[in-house]
N, C-alpha and C positions, 0 to 999 in steps of 0.2 A: 464601621469597618466591614460589616457584612456586604455593603454595597461595593466597597473597594475590592473585596475578594471576588465579587461577581465580575467586576471589570478585569481583574487579573485572569480569571478563568476564560473570559471572552477572548483575550489575546494569546492565551496559552498555545504554544506551538508555532507562533509566528515571529517570535523575538530572538530565538537562539542565535548565538550563544549568550545573549543578554537575558536577564530575568523578565518574566511576564508580570510586571508590577501593575497594580491598580491603584487609582487615587480618586478621592472625592473631596471637593472643596465646599466648605460650609461658609456662609456669610456670617457677619457679626451677630446675627440673630439665630444662628444655628440651622439655617435652611440650606439644603443641598443645591448648589448653583453651578457646579462644574464636575464633569465626570471624564476620566481619561485612563487609557491603558497604554503601555509602552508600545511604540511603533517598531517595525522590523529594524534589525541592526543598522545603525547609522542614523536612524530617525529619532524623533523627540521622545523623551521619557514620559512616564505617566503623569508626573506632576506638571510638566509643561503643557501637556494636552488638556488636563483638567483646568489649569489656570487660564488657558486660552478660551475655553468655553465659559468660564466664570467672568472673565473680563474685570471690570472695576469693582464688581461685587465681592471680589476676593479681599479687598482692602479691610484689614482688621479681623479677618476671618481665620478659619481653621483648615488645615490640610490633613486629611486622614489617608494614610498610605500603607500599603502592605509591607514595604521594605524601607529601611532607613534611607532618607534622601542622600544621594551621592554628593561628595564634596570635591571631586577632582575633575580636571579637564581630560576628557577622552575624545570621542568623535563629536560629542556635544558638550556645552558648558555645564558646570555643576548645577544640579537641581536646587541646592541650597541657595545659590545666587538668584535663581528665578523666584523662589519662594520669598526671599527678602525683598526683591524688587517689587513684588506684587503686594507687599504690605501684610503678609501672613503673620499673625501674632501667636498662633498655637499650632503645633504639629503633633499628630498622634501616629505612631507607626507600630507595626506588629513585630517585625523581626529586625534585629541588627544586621548590618551587612557584613558577611564573613570575608569578603574580599578586601585585603588590606589596602589596596590601591583606592578603593571607593569608600571605605569606612571612615567614620569620624564626622559624618554630617550632623549628627545630633549635637556633638560638642560645638561645632561651628555655629549652629543655630542658637544654642544656649548663650554663647558668648555675645551674640548679636542681640540678645534680649528676648528671644522667642522662647515661649514655654514649650517644652518637649516632653511627651509622655510615651514610654516604650512598653512593649510587651502586651499590647491589647490584642486579644484573640490570636496570640502567637501560635498556639497549637493548631488552630484551624488553618492558618496560613502555611505553617510548616509541613502539615500533612495534606495540604490541598495543592493549589496551583503552583506554589513555589517549592514543593518537595524536591522535584528533580533538579532544579537549578541550585538549590542549597547544597544538595549532595555533590553536584558537579563543582561548585565553588570550593567545597571543603576537601574534595579528594582528587579533583582533576579528571575524574572518570564520568562518563555518562551514567545516568541512573537507569537500572534495568528492572523492568516489570515482566515477570514470567506469567503469561496468560495461557490458560488451557481450559478446555471443556472436557468433562468426563461424565460417565454414568455414576450412579450412586455407589457402585462397587469398584470405582476407580479405573475404569477402562476408557481409553480414548478412541477405540475402534472395536468393531466386532471381530470374531475369529477370522473372517474372510477378508479383513482389512477395510471394510466399508465404515465410514465415519460420518457421512452426511445424512441426516443432521442429528447429532447428539443433543446439542443445545437448541433452545427455542428461537423463534423468529425475533422475539423481544431481545434476547441476549445477543443475537448476531447483530441487530441494529445498534445496540449499545457499544459493541466492539468496533463497529465501523465508525461510529461517532468518536470513539476514543482514538482510533487510528489517525483521524484528521487533526488531532491535537498533539501528536507526537512527532518526533523528528525522524525516526527510523524504525523499520520492522525487520527483525532478523530471523531467518530460517536456515536450516541445513540443506545440503545438496540432496540428501535422501528425501526430504519433503518435496523438493522441486521435482525430482524424478517420479515420485509416487503420486503426488496430488496436483502438480502443475498449477500452483497458486499464482494469482496476479498481485497479491499484497497491496491492493488499492483500497481506498476508503470510498464506500458507495452509499447512496441513499436507499430508501425502501424499494425504489423502482429499479435499482441496479445501476443507476447513473453515477458517474464519478463526482465526489464532492469537490468543492473549490480548492481545498488544500490537500495535498497528498504527501505521505511520508516517503522517505528514501527507502526503497526495498534493498535488503542486504542478504546475500547468500554466503554461507560459511561452509568451507570444505574443499577438498583437493580435487574432487571429480569434476570433469567438464559437464556443463549443463546440456541436456538434450537439444538438438537442433531446433525443434519446434516449441520449446518451452516459452511460456509467456514472459519469463524473467530473463531470457537469454540476452536480450539487448537493452533491458531497462534497469537491471539490478547491478549494484556494486558487488562484485564477486571477490571475496577475501579468501585466498587459498591458504588457509591455516585451520588448525583445530584448537588453537590457544585463545581462550576468551579474552585474555589481557591484550593480545595482539589485535583482536577485533575491536575492543574498546579504545585502544590507543589510536587506531586508524580512524575510528568514528569521531573521537574527540578532536583530531586534526581537521576534521571537516565541520567543526562547530556543532556536532550533534550533542544534545544535552539529555534527551529522554528517549529511551529505547524500549520497544515492545518485543520481547522474545517469544516467538510463536513457533519455533522449531519443534521437532519431534522429541521423543524421550532421550535419545542419545545426546543431542545438543543440550537439552535441559540438564542432563546429568553432568556434562562438562562444565557448565556454568556454575552448578551447585558445588562441584568438587573444587572449583577455583574460588569459591566464596564471592561470586559476582552476581548473585541474585539479590536485589534490594527490596523487592516486593513481589508477592504472589497475588494474582487475580484469578480465582478459580470459579468456573461456572459448573455447578453440579446438577445434572439433570435427574429427575425422578424416574430412572430407568435402570434395569439390570441387564447386563450382557453376559455375565458368567465366565467369559473368556475374552481374550484379546489383549493387545499391548497396554501396559501401564503408562501413566503420564510421564514418568521419569525413570531412567535406568542408570545404575552405577553412579549414585550421588555421593559415593565415598563413605557409605554407612555399611558396616559389616556386623555390628552388634547393636542391641537396643540402646546401650549407653552412648553410642555415636549418633543417635538420631538427631536430625536437625529440628530443633524446637522453634516454633514460631509464636508470635503474639497476634491474635486476631484483632484487627482494627474495626472491622465492620462486617456485618452479615445482613444481606438484603435480598428480598425476592426480586427476581428478574423474570417476569412472566411466571411460568411454572418452575423455573430453575432457582437454585440457591446461589447467590453470588457472595463469595468470601474474599475479603481483602485482608492479607496478613503480611507481617514483616518478620525477618529472622530476629531472634532475641539477641541482644547485645550484652 
């Protein structure tokens, strides 16, 4: 399953609105003979890609897949059908499909005599490359990760407004690699006016990576004539996070990185539309300057937004914290 998760991560960001599923085929002796990840929308699913690589070695073997194989006709035939035709005798999957149109594959396989095992490494898959899609399938909304970089005393810029660079080169490279795996990056008009970002995913030499997210600007103000995003970004003239997410869902956006300033972050927090926080905390003190978020709807300590920390990791000299709101 760890290998299947790696396949899922490899295609993450290329499959929306379909899930980035990974699959590994084992022959009847338990040797890995086929690897596959879901192709872009309209293309083959992970199971079909892995079966194609495995060929006749799949006969009598096992399919290990991150998501329950689909059992319906969509743009492509059911994966259950492909597995049965290949002679697969055992299927292991991590997560059951929450989409009622596609669910039921495990039952179909069992009725055909295939042994099916569910829930293997479910947590790793659910909090890994399938996290955003599972949220999207269950809620109909894109998954929002709020990413910010701050000093140890919680400032995102100095008193004079300078902010480059609070985080380390290592952290910035991580963020660019992450951008290339997401569907959209969202900022507010104030950020565009102040910082003139490009919102691209770039390598260490500053060159654009192969895949780029959709840049999105939120706010009523017109963008400056010379702004990098003036002719490249989707400009949504609203202050309502739900209107933003509805518009993006209509474009097949599944995973969003919220990189806007403190005002936009506060709006998303007040609306309850932040699904994950990714914070890069630099070992530096600024003593003054803007905070990471403003007006999050908290007026007293009892209203504090409590989060569950999922992971704490060093990113060069910085501390990277991944956390989710408590439910």
